[in-house]
PDB file of N, CA, C and O in Angstrom:
ATOM      1  N   UNK A   1     -20.287   6.569 -10.239  1.00  0.00           N
ATOM      2  CA  UNK A   1     -19.215   6.818  -9.299  1.00  0.00           C
ATOM      3  C   UNK A   1     -19.681   7.668  -8.136  1.00  0.00           C
ATOM      4  O   UNK A   1     -18.868   8.327  -7.488  1.00  0.00           O
ATOM      5  N   UNK A   2     -20.945   7.664  -7.868  1.00  0.00           N
ATOM      6  CA  UNK A   2     -21.454   8.475  -6.784  1.00  0.00           C
ATOM      7  C   UNK A   2     -21.179   7.861  -5.419  1.00  0.00           C
ATOM      8  O   UNK A   2     -21.385   8.527  -4.403  1.00  0.00           O
ATOM      9  N   UNK A   3     -20.710   6.584  -5.359  1.00  0.00           N
ATOM     10  CA  UNK A   3     -20.448   5.919  -4.099  1.00  0.00           C
ATOM     11  C   UNK A   3     -19.069   6.177  -3.534  1.00  0.00           C
ATOM     12  O   UNK A   3     -18.757   5.681  -2.452  1.00  0.00           O
ATOM     13  N   UNK A   4     -18.232   6.930  -4.222  1.00  0.00           N
ATOM     14  CA  UNK A   4     -16.877   7.191  -3.738  1.00  0.00           C
ATOM     15  C   UNK A   4     -16.892   8.182  -2.577  1.00  0.00           C
ATOM     16  O   UNK A   4     -17.855   8.927  -2.394  1.00  0.00           O
ATOM     17  N   UNK A   5     -15.833   8.179  -1.812  1.00  0.00           N
ATOM     18  CA  UNK A   5     -15.738   9.068  -0.656  1.00  0.00           C
ATOM     19  C   UNK A   5     -15.718  10.520  -1.089  1.00  0.00           C
ATOM     20  O   UNK A   5     -15.047  10.856  -2.065  1.00  0.00           O
ATOM     21  N   UNK A   6     -16.431  11.388  -0.398  1.00  0.00           N
ATOM     22  CA  UNK A   6     -16.494  12.799  -0.809  1.00  0.00           C
ATOM     23  C   UNK A   6     -15.182  13.544  -0.641  1.00  0.00           C
ATOM     24  O   UNK A   6     -14.968  14.544  -1.326  1.00  0.00           O
ATOM     25  N   UNK A   7     -14.288  13.100   0.247  1.00  0.00           N
ATOM     26  CA  UNK A   7     -13.036  13.814   0.458  1.00  0.00           C
ATOM     27  C   UNK A   7     -11.985  13.483  -0.601  1.00  0.00           C
ATOM     28  O   UNK A   7     -11.065  14.272  -0.817  1.00  0.00           O
ATOM     29  N   UNK A   8     -12.106  12.345  -1.256  1.00  0.00           N
ATOM     30  CA  UNK A   8     -11.146  11.953  -2.284  1.00  0.00           C
ATOM     31  C   UNK A   8     -11.628  12.447  -3.635  1.00  0.00           C
ATOM     32  O   UNK A   8     -12.714  12.073  -4.080  1.00  0.00           O
ATOM     33  N   UNK A   9     -10.845  13.273  -4.286  1.00  0.00           N
ATOM     34  CA  UNK A   9     -11.224  13.855  -5.571  1.00  0.00           C
ATOM     35  C   UNK A   9     -10.360  13.338  -6.720  1.00  0.00           C
ATOM     36  O   UNK A   9     -10.276  13.989  -7.761  1.00  0.00           O
ATOM     37  N   UNK A  10      -9.725  12.194  -6.553  1.00  0.00           N
ATOM     38  CA  UNK A  10      -8.907  11.625  -7.609  1.00  0.00           C
ATOM     39  C   UNK A  10      -7.457  12.052  -7.574  1.00  0.00           C
ATOM     40  O   UNK A  10      -6.701  11.733  -8.491  1.00  0.00           O
ATOM     41  N   UNK A  11      -7.051  12.764  -6.540  1.00  0.00           N
ATOM     42  CA  UNK A  11      -5.673  13.230  -6.426  1.00  0.00           C
ATOM     43  C   UNK A  11      -4.845  12.179  -5.694  1.00  0.00           C
ATOM     44  O   UNK A  11      -4.687  12.247  -4.475  1.00  0.00           O
ATOM     45  N   UNK A  12      -4.316  11.208  -6.437  1.00  0.00           N
ATOM     46  CA  UNK A  12      -3.551  10.133  -5.816  1.00  0.00           C
ATOM     47  C   UNK A  12      -2.219  10.608  -5.257  1.00  0.00           C
ATOM     48  O   UNK A  12      -1.634   9.928  -4.414  1.00  0.00           O
ATOM     49  N   UNK A  13      -1.734  11.734  -5.696  1.00  0.00           N
ATOM     50  CA  UNK A  13      -0.476  12.274  -5.176  1.00  0.00           C
ATOM     51  C   UNK A  13      -0.609  12.677  -3.713  1.00  0.00           C
ATOM     52  O   UNK A  13       0.394  12.734  -3.001  1.00  0.00           O
ATOM     53  N   UNK A  14      -1.826  12.959  -3.249  1.00  0.00           N
ATOM     54  CA  UNK A  14      -2.041  13.375  -1.868  1.00  0.00           C
ATOM     55  C   UNK A  14      -2.117  12.191  -0.918  1.00  0.00           C
ATOM     56  O   UNK A  14      -2.098  12.388   0.297  1.00  0.00           O
ATOM     57  N   UNK A  15      -2.204  10.951  -1.435  1.00  0.00           N
ATOM     58  CA  UNK A  15      -2.291   9.777  -0.585  1.00  0.00           C
ATOM     59  C   UNK A  15      -0.913   9.400  -0.056  1.00  0.00           C
ATOM     60  O   UNK A  15       0.080   9.567  -0.764  1.00  0.00           O
ATOM     61  N   UNK A  16      -0.833   8.893   1.181  1.00  0.00           N
ATOM     62  CA  UNK A  16       0.463   8.491   1.728  1.00  0.00           C
ATOM     63  C   UNK A  16       1.003   7.264   1.014  1.00  0.00           C
ATOM     64  O   UNK A  16       0.239   6.470   0.465  1.00  0.00           O
ATOM     65  N   UNK A  17       2.311   7.111   1.021  1.00  0.00           N
ATOM     66  CA  UNK A  17       2.927   5.937   0.411  1.00  0.00           C
ATOM     67  C   UNK A  17       4.157   5.550   1.214  1.00  0.00           C
ATOM     68  O   UNK A  17       4.689   6.348   1.985  1.00  0.00           O
ATOM     69  N   UNK A  18       4.605   4.307   1.022  1.00  0.00           N
ATOM     70  CA  UNK A  18       5.821   3.808   1.660  1.00  0.00           C
ATOM     71  C   UNK A  18       6.346   2.650   0.830  1.00  0.00           C
ATOM     72  O   UNK A  18       5.587   2.048   0.071  1.00  0.00           O
ATOM     73  N   UNK A  19       7.639   2.321   0.956  1.00  0.00           N
ATOM     74  CA  UNK A  19       8.214   1.255   0.123  1.00  0.00           C
ATOM     75  C   UNK A  19       7.878  -0.140   0.652  1.00  0.00           C
ATOM     76  O   UNK A  19       7.761  -0.347   1.860  1.00  0.00           O
ATOM     77  N   UNK A  20       7.729  -1.076  -0.255  1.00  0.00           N
ATOM     78  CA  UNK A  20       7.543  -2.484   0.090  1.00  0.00           C
ATOM     79  C   UNK A  20       8.858  -3.001   0.669  1.00  0.00           C
ATOM     80  O   UNK A  20       9.930  -2.623   0.198  1.00  0.00           O
ATOM     81  N   UNK A  21       8.786  -3.860   1.685  1.00  0.00           N
ATOM     82  CA  UNK A  21       9.988  -4.384   2.345  1.00  0.00           C
ATOM     83  C   UNK A  21      10.794  -5.319   1.444  1.00  0.00           C
ATOM     84  O   UNK A  21      11.992  -5.494   1.665  1.00  0.00           O
ATOM     85  N   UNK A  22      10.164  -5.924   0.433  1.00  0.00           N
ATOM     86  CA  UNK A  22      10.847  -6.895  -0.420  1.00  0.00           C
ATOM     87  C   UNK A  22      11.311  -6.273  -1.733  1.00  0.00           C
ATOM     88  O   UNK A  22      12.498  -6.310  -2.055  1.00  0.00           O
ATOM     89  N   UNK A  23      10.377  -5.703  -2.490  1.00  0.00           N
ATOM     90  CA  UNK A  23      10.726  -5.209  -3.835  1.00  0.00           C
ATOM     91  C   UNK A  23      11.072  -3.718  -3.847  1.00  0.00           C
ATOM     92  O   UNK A  23      11.560  -3.207  -4.855  1.00  0.00           O
ATOM     93  N   UNK A  24      10.827  -3.021  -2.746  1.00  0.00           N
ATOM     94  CA  UNK A  24      11.124  -1.585  -2.583  1.00  0.00           C
ATOM     95  C   UNK A  24      10.312  -0.676  -3.501  1.00  0.00           C
ATOM     96  O   UNK A  24      10.631   0.505  -3.632  1.00  0.00           O
ATOM     97  N   UNK A  25       9.281  -1.199  -4.131  1.00  0.00           N
ATOM     98  CA  UNK A  25       8.393  -0.352  -4.934  1.00  0.00           C
ATOM     99  C   UNK A  25       7.506   0.451  -3.989  1.00  0.00           C
ATOM    100  O   UNK A  25       7.158  -0.030  -2.911  1.00  0.00           O
ATOM    101  N   UNK A  26       7.140   1.662  -4.377  1.00  0.00           N
ATOM    102  CA  UNK A  26       6.277   2.458  -3.502  1.00  0.00           C
ATOM    103  C   UNK A  26       4.852   1.896  -3.460  1.00  0.00           C
ATOM    104  O   UNK A  26       4.255   1.606  -4.496  1.00  0.00           O
ATOM    105  N   UNK A  27       4.323   1.748  -2.248  1.00  0.00           N
ATOM    106  CA  UNK A  27       2.945   1.305  -2.063  1.00  0.00           C
ATOM    107  C   UNK A  27       2.123   2.531  -1.704  1.00  0.00           C
ATOM    108  O   UNK A  27       2.455   3.246  -0.758  1.00  0.00           O
ATOM    109  N   UNK A  28       1.070   2.778  -2.438  1.00  0.00           N
ATOM    110  CA  UNK A  28       0.183   3.894  -2.145  1.00  0.00           C
ATOM    111  C   UNK A  28      -0.956   3.395  -1.262  1.00  0.00           C
ATOM    112  O   UNK A  28      -1.433   2.273  -1.429  1.00  0.00           O
ATOM    113  N   UNK A  29      -1.381   4.216  -0.340  1.00  0.00           N
ATOM    114  CA  UNK A  29      -2.449   3.892   0.593  1.00  0.00           C
ATOM    115  C   UNK A  29      -3.678   3.398  -0.153  1.00  0.00           C
ATOM    116  O   UNK A  29      -4.053   3.953  -1.186  1.00  0.00           O
ATOM    117  N   UNK A  30      -4.299   2.355   0.373  1.00  0.00           N
ATOM    118  CA  UNK A  30      -5.540   1.811  -0.188  1.00  0.00           C
ATOM    119  C   UNK A  30      -6.619   1.840   0.891  1.00  0.00           C
ATOM    120  O   UNK A  30      -6.325   1.759   2.083  1.00  0.00           O
ATOM    121  N   UNK A  31      -7.849   1.955   0.459  1.00  0.00           N
ATOM    122  CA  UNK A  31      -8.957   2.036   1.404  1.00  0.00           C
ATOM    123  C   UNK A  31      -9.030   0.794   2.292  1.00  0.00           C
ATOM    124  O   UNK A  31      -9.334   0.900   3.480  1.00  0.00           O
ATOM    125  N   UNK A  32      -8.750  -0.391   1.721  1.00  0.00           N
ATOM    126  CA  UNK A  32      -8.834  -1.602   2.539  1.00  0.00           C
ATOM    127  C   UNK A  32      -7.661  -1.729   3.510  1.00  0.00           C
ATOM    128  O   UNK A  32      -7.674  -2.621   4.359  1.00  0.00           O
ATOM    129  N   UNK A  33      -6.648  -0.865   3.413  1.00  0.00           N
ATOM    130  CA  UNK A  33      -5.545  -0.831   4.367  1.00  0.00           C
ATOM    131  C   UNK A  33      -5.746   0.268   5.415  1.00  0.00           C
ATOM    132  O   UNK A  33      -4.851   0.511   6.224  1.00  0.00           O
ATOM    133  N   UNK A  34      -6.880   0.922   5.414  1.00  0.00           N
ATOM    134  CA  UNK A  34      -7.095   2.095   6.269  1.00  0.00           C
ATOM    135  C   UNK A  34      -6.926   1.779   7.756  1.00  0.00           C
ATOM    136  O   UNK A  34      -6.353   2.584   8.490  1.00  0.00           O
ATOM    137  N   UNK A  35      -7.408   0.637   8.207  1.00  0.00           N
ATOM    138  CA  UNK A  35      -7.364   0.320   9.631  1.00  0.00           C
ATOM    139  C   UNK A  35      -6.004  -0.164  10.101  1.00  0.00           C
ATOM    140  O   UNK A  35      -5.704  -0.091  11.292  1.00  0.00           O
ATOM    141  N   UNK A  36      -5.165  -0.665   9.179  1.00  0.00           N
ATOM    142  CA  UNK A  36      -3.867  -1.214   9.601  1.00  0.00           C
ATOM    143  C   UNK A  36      -2.717  -0.721   8.723  1.00  0.00           C
ATOM    144  O   UNK A  36      -1.780  -1.475   8.462  1.00  0.00           O
ATOM    145  N   UNK A  37      -2.773   0.504   8.276  1.00  0.00           N
ATOM    146  CA  UNK A  37      -1.733   1.052   7.399  1.00  0.00           C
ATOM    147  C   UNK A  37      -0.352   0.988   8.050  1.00  0.00           C
ATOM    148  O   UNK A  37       0.641   0.779   7.353  1.00  0.00           O
ATOM    149  N   UNK A  38      -0.270   1.162   9.350  1.00  0.00           N
ATOM    150  CA  UNK A  38       1.021   1.131  10.042  1.00  0.00           C
ATOM    151  C   UNK A  38       1.658  -0.257   9.994  1.00  0.00           C
ATOM    152  O   UNK A  38       2.882  -0.373  10.042  1.00  0.00           O
ATOM    153  N   UNK A  39       0.842  -1.314   9.900  1.00  0.00           N
ATOM    154  CA  UNK A  39       1.358  -2.681   9.892  1.00  0.00           C
ATOM    155  C   UNK A  39       1.613  -3.225   8.490  1.00  0.00           C
ATOM    156  O   UNK A  39       2.217  -4.289   8.350  1.00  0.00           O
ATOM    157  N   UNK A  40       1.169  -2.523   7.451  1.00  0.00           N
ATOM    158  CA  UNK A  40       1.350  -2.997   6.079  1.00  0.00           C
ATOM    159  C   UNK A  40       2.832  -2.921   5.716  1.00  0.00           C
ATOM    160  O   UNK A  40       3.450  -1.861   5.812  1.00  0.00           O
ATOM    161  N   UNK A  41       3.401  -4.069   5.293  1.00  0.00           N
ATOM    162  CA  UNK A  41       4.821  -4.129   4.960  1.00  0.00           C
ATOM    163  C   UNK A  41       5.075  -4.561   3.525  1.00  0.00           C
ATOM    164  O   UNK A  41       6.119  -4.242   2.958  1.00  0.00           O
ATOM    165  N   UNK A  42       4.134  -5.282   2.934  1.00  0.00           N
ATOM    166  CA  UNK A  42       4.343  -5.876   1.611  1.00  0.00           C
ATOM    167  C   UNK A  42       3.269  -5.388   0.646  1.00  0.00           C
ATOM    168  O   UNK A  42       2.115  -5.195   1.027  1.00  0.00           O
ATOM    169  N   UNK A  43       3.662  -5.191  -0.600  1.00  0.00           N
ATOM    170  CA  UNK A  43       2.733  -4.661  -1.589  1.00  0.00           C
ATOM    171  C   UNK A  43       1.802  -5.722  -2.151  1.00  0.00           C
ATOM    172  O   UNK A  43       0.752  -5.394  -2.703  1.00  0.00           O
ATOM    173  N   UNK A  44       2.174  -6.993  -2.017  1.00  0.00           N
ATOM    174  CA  UNK A  44       1.361  -8.059  -2.607  1.00  0.00           C
ATOM    175  C   UNK A  44       1.582  -9.369  -1.873  1.00  0.00           C
ATOM    176  O   UNK A  44       2.486  -9.485  -1.046  1.00  0.00           O
ATOM    177  N   UNK A  45       0.750 -10.352  -2.181  1.00  0.00           N
ATOM    178  CA  UNK A  45       0.930 -11.687  -1.610  1.00  0.00           C
ATOM    179  C   UNK A  45       2.229 -12.310  -2.103  1.00  0.00           C
ATOM    180  O   UNK A  45       2.875 -13.065  -1.375  1.00  0.00           O
ATOM    181  N   UNK A  46       2.609 -12.002  -3.323  1.00  0.00           N
ATOM    182  CA  UNK A  46       3.858 -12.539  -3.868  1.00  0.00           C
ATOM    183  C   UNK A  46       5.060 -12.042  -3.055  1.00  0.00           C
ATOM    184  O   UNK A  46       5.972 -12.820  -2.773  1.00  0.00           O
ATOM    185  N   UNK A  47       5.074 -10.789  -2.684  1.00  0.00           N
ATOM    186  CA  UNK A  47       6.166 -10.242  -1.872  1.00  0.00           C
ATOM    187  C   UNK A  47       6.107 -10.809  -0.459  1.00  0.00           C
ATOM    188  O   UNK A  47       7.148 -11.060   0.150  1.00  0.00           O
ATOM    189  N   UNK A  48       4.918 -11.012   0.064  1.00  0.00           N
ATOM    190  CA  UNK A  48       4.799 -11.602   1.397  1.00  0.00           C
ATOM    191  C   UNK A  48       5.359 -13.004   1.421  1.00  0.00           C
ATOM    192  O   UNK A  48       6.028 -13.388   2.380  1.00  0.00           O
ATOM    193  N   UNK A  49       5.097 -13.781   0.371  1.00  0.00           N
ATOM    194  CA  UNK A  49       5.646 -15.143   0.277  1.00  0.00           C
ATOM    195  C   UNK A  49       7.141 -15.127   0.048  1.00  0.00           C
ATOM    196  O   UNK A  49       7.839 -16.035   0.501  1.00  0.00           O
ATOM    197  N   UNK A  50       7.651 -14.127  -0.637  1.00  0.00           N
ATOM    198  CA  UNK A  50       9.063 -14.040  -0.952  1.00  0.00           C
ATOM    199  C   UNK A  50       9.913 -13.362   0.099  1.00  0.00           C
ATOM    200  O   UNK A  50      11.100 -13.127  -0.124  1.00  0.00           O
ATOM    201  N   UNK A  51       9.321 -13.037   1.259  1.00  0.00           N
ATOM    202  CA  UNK A  51      10.085 -12.296   2.278  1.00  0.00           C
ATOM    203  C   UNK A  51      11.284 -13.081   2.807  1.00  0.00           C
ATOM    204  O   UNK A  51      12.297 -12.476   3.159  1.00  0.00           O
ATOM    205  N   UNK A  52      11.199 -14.411   2.873  1.00  0.00           N
ATOM    206  CA  UNK A  52      12.320 -15.214   3.350  1.00  0.00           C
ATOM    207  C   UNK A  52      13.460 -15.251   2.340  1.00  0.00           C
ATOM    208  O   UNK A  52      14.624 -15.394   2.714  1.00  0.00           O
ATOM    209  N   UNK A  53      13.123 -15.122   1.065  1.00  0.00           N
ATOM    210  CA  UNK A  53      14.128 -15.170   0.007  1.00  0.00           C
ATOM    211  C   UNK A  53      14.816 -13.812  -0.191  1.00  0.00           C
ATOM    212  O   UNK A  53      15.848 -13.730  -0.856  1.00  0.00           O
ATOM    213  N   UNK A  54      14.252 -12.768   0.376  1.00  0.00           N
ATOM    214  CA  UNK A  54      14.854 -11.440   0.190  1.00  0.00           C
ATOM    215  C   UNK A  54      16.157 -11.342   0.964  1.00  0.00           C
ATOM    216  O   UNK A  54      16.365 -12.043   1.954  1.00  0.00           O
ATOM    217  N   UNK A  55      17.007 -10.482   0.506  1.00  0.00           N
ATOM    218  CA  UNK A  55      18.308 -10.297   1.146  1.00  0.00           C
ATOM    219  C   UNK A  55      18.406  -8.910   1.759  1.00  0.00           C
ATOM    220  O   UNK A  55      19.407  -8.217   1.577  1.00  0.00           O
ATOM    221  N   UNK A  56      17.359  -8.496   2.494  1.00  0.00           N
ATOM    222  CA  UNK A  56      17.361  -7.161   3.044  1.00  0.00           C
ATOM    223  C   UNK A  56      17.065  -7.048   4.439  1.00  0.00           C
ATOM    224  O   UNK A  56      17.049  -5.942   4.979  1.00  0.00           O
TER     225      UNK A  56
END
């Protein structure tokens, strides 16, 4: 595990989170979302596909 970022010490509570637009579950920040975190709206591909069926 020596390849992990030096600033992250396993404290997931310190990471930002926001609710998914479809299922409203909290999404925690992920490294692969770092460049576009502001545009992330869905927690998964399933929620992205189900956005038309949502009633919100």
